[in-house]
C-alpha positions as CSV (number, residue, x, y, z in Angstrom):
1,M,-26.5,-4.2,2.4
2,T,-23.9,-4.2,0.5
3,S,-20.1,-3.3,1.2
4,V,-17.2,-2.6,-0.6
5,V,-14.2,-4.1,0.4
6,P,-11.7,-3.5,-2.4
7,H,-8.7,-6.3,-0.4
8,H,-9.3,-9.6,-1.9
9,A,-8.2,-11.1,2.4
10,H,-11.4,-9.1,3.4
11,V,-13.7,-11.0,0.7
12,R,-12.0,-14.3,1.8
13,Q,-12.9,-13.4,6.0
14,A,-16.5,-12.7,4.4
15,D,-17.0,-15.7,3.7
16,H,-17.1,-16.4,7.6
17,L,-20.0,-15.1,7.9
18,R,-22.1,-17.7,6.0
19,L,-21.3,-19.6,8.9
20,L,-23.6,-17.3,10.9
21,P,-27.1,-18.9,11.9
22,R,-29.4,-18.2,8.5
23,D,-31.7,-15.4,10.5
24,R,-28.6,-13.7,11.5
25,R,-26.8,-13.4,8.0
26,P,-26.4,-10.4,5.9
27,D,-27.8,-9.7,2.8
28,L,-24.2,-9.0,1.8
29,H,-22.9,-7.8,-1.4
30,I,-18.8,-7.4,-1.6
31,A,-17.7,-5.8,-4.4
32,W,-14.3,-4.2,-5.2
33,G,-11.6,-2.7,-7.9
34,G,-8.7,-0.7,-8.6
35,G,-8.8,3.2,-8.6
36,N,-12.2,4.8,-9.9
37,A,-13.7,1.3,-10.5
38,F,-16.3,2.0,-7.5
39,A,-17.5,5.5,-8.7
40,R,-17.8,4.2,-12.1
41,S,-19.9,1.2,-11.0
42,V,-22.1,2.6,-8.1
43,H,-25.1,3.3,-10.9
44,S,-25.3,-0.3,-10.8
45,T,-26.1,-1.2,-7.8
46,P,-29.7,-1.6,-8.1
47,L,-29.0,-4.4,-10.6
48,L,-28.2,-6.7,-7.7
49,D,-30.3,-9.1,-5.9
50,P,-31.2,-8.1,-3.1
51,V,-31.2,-4.8,-4.0
52,P,-29.0,-3.8,-1.1
53,A,-30.7,-1.3,1.4
54,Q,-27.4,0.4,2.5
55,V,-23.9,0.8,0.5
56,F,-20.3,0.7,2.6
57,Y,-17.2,2.0,1.2
58,F,-13.7,0.9,2.5
59,G,-10.5,1.9,0.6
60,D,-7.0,3.7,1.2
61,L,-7.0,6.3,3.5
62,D,-5.4,9.0,1.2
63,V,-7.1,12.0,-0.5
64,A,-7.3,10.0,-4.0
65,G,-9.3,7.2,-2.3
66,V,-11.6,9.8,-0.4
67,R,-11.9,11.2,-3.5
68,I,-13.4,7.9,-5.0
69,A,-15.9,8.1,-1.9
70,A,-16.9,11.3,-2.7
71,A,-17.3,10.3,-6.7
72,A,-19.6,7.6,-5.8
73,T,-21.7,9.7,-3.7
74,Q,-22.2,11.7,-6.7
75,Q,-22.9,9.6,-8.9
76,A,-25.5,7.8,-6.1
77,E,-27.1,11.3,-6.1
78,E,-27.4,11.6,-9.9
79,F,-29.1,8.2,-10.2
80,G,-30.8,8.9,-6.9
81,L,-29.6,5.5,-5.3
82,G,-28.5,5.3,-1.6
83,L,-25.3,7.1,-0.7
84,P,-22.5,5.5,0.0
85,R,-21.3,5.6,3.6
86,P,-18.0,5.0,5.2
87,A,-17.3,1.5,6.4
88,V,-16.5,3.4,10.3
89,P,-15.2,0.5,11.9
90,F,-12.7,-0.1,9.1
91,Y,-11.4,3.5,8.9
92,R,-11.2,4.0,12.6
93,F,-9.4,0.7,13.0
94,L,-6.9,2.4,10.1
95,V,-6.6,5.7,12.8
96,E,-6.4,4.2,15.7
97,G,-3.3,2.0,14.5
98,P,0.6,2.7,15.1
99,P,2.2,6.0,13.3
100,S,4.4,3.6,11.3
101,W,1.3,2.8,9.0
102,R,1.3,6.2,7.5
103,G,3.4,6.9,4.6
104,P,3.5,9.8,2.2
105,D,0.4,10.7,0.1
106,R,1.6,11.4,-3.5
107,S,-2.2,12.0,-4.8
108,N,-2.1,15.1,-1.4
109,R,-0.8,17.9,-3.5
110,P,0.8,20.9,-1.3
111,G,-2.1,23.3,-0.7
112,S,-5.0,21.2,-1.4
113,S,-7.9,22.0,0.7
114,H,-9.4,18.9,1.8
115,G,-13.1,20.9,3.8
116,T,-15.1,19.1,1.0
117,L,-14.2,15.4,1.9
118,L,-13.9,15.4,5.4
119,P,-17.7,15.8,5.5
120,W,-18.0,12.2,4.4
121,F,-17.1,10.9,7.6
122,P,-18.7,11.0,10.9
123,P,-17.4,13.6,13.1
124,D,-15.4,12.0,15.4
125,L,-12.9,10.6,13.0
126,R,-12.9,14.3,11.2
127,P,-9.9,15.7,13.1
128,A,-7.8,12.6,13.2
129,I,-8.5,12.4,9.3
130,A,-7.7,15.9,8.8
131,D,-4.6,15.8,10.6
132,L,-3.5,12.8,8.2
133,F,-4.2,15.1,5.3
134,A,-2.7,18.0,6.4
135,T,0.6,16.1,7.1
136,R,0.3,14.5,3.6
137,R,0.2,11.0,4.9
138,R,-1.9,7.8,4.2
139,I,-2.7,4.9,5.5
140,P,-3.5,1.8,2.9
141,Q,-6.5,-0.1,3.1
142,E,-4.2,-3.7,3.3
143,R,-3.9,-2.7,6.9
144,L,-6.8,-4.0,7.8
145,G,-5.6,-7.6,7.4
146,L,-7.4,-10.7,7.9
147,S,-5.3,-11.4,11.6
148,A,-7.3,-7.8,12.5
149,L,-10.2,-8.9,11.4
150,H,-10.0,-12.8,13.4
151,A,-9.0,-10.8,16.0
152,D,-11.9,-8.4,16.5
153,P,-15.4,-9.6,15.4
154,S,-17.1,-6.6,15.5
155,L,-15.3,-5.4,12.6
156,W,-17.4,-7.2,10.1
157,L,-20.3,-7.5,12.6
158,W,-21.1,-4.0,12.6
159,L,-22.1,-4.6,8.8
160,I,-25.1,-6.8,10.1
161,D,-26.8,-4.5,12.1
162,P,-24.8,-0.7,11.4
163,P,-26.2,2.3,13.2
């Protein structure tokens, strides 16, 4: 399985997965990059050892961040690879956070249509994300920090056995 967790603090948290018993440890690759780096590199996923059975993406919850996921999905389709899926618990954590986490989304132009971006998310998250986009707000991925990951290990454990 591959998880893309673009924040350095999250990579440090992933070290805790090594403490799990060997038979419970996931084959886990973590990649991070700035901007569109993930979308440009998704075609190299089959070169990883072991080859991931699933690819998850987590980035800023804004129009630009979701466009990165959409571009990565398009790249994966063109190369016949497994499609990147949202790291649902991470995004759920962001949308359930306090209103103070939301800031202006400069990547969200007035009058933009977001209908093509929302289907990437599961149906239960779409209304909250649609509202966020409609109000031209964003939530940076850094809101999911070490304290939250330590407080709720299920956020990471989901990566071991996703639905």
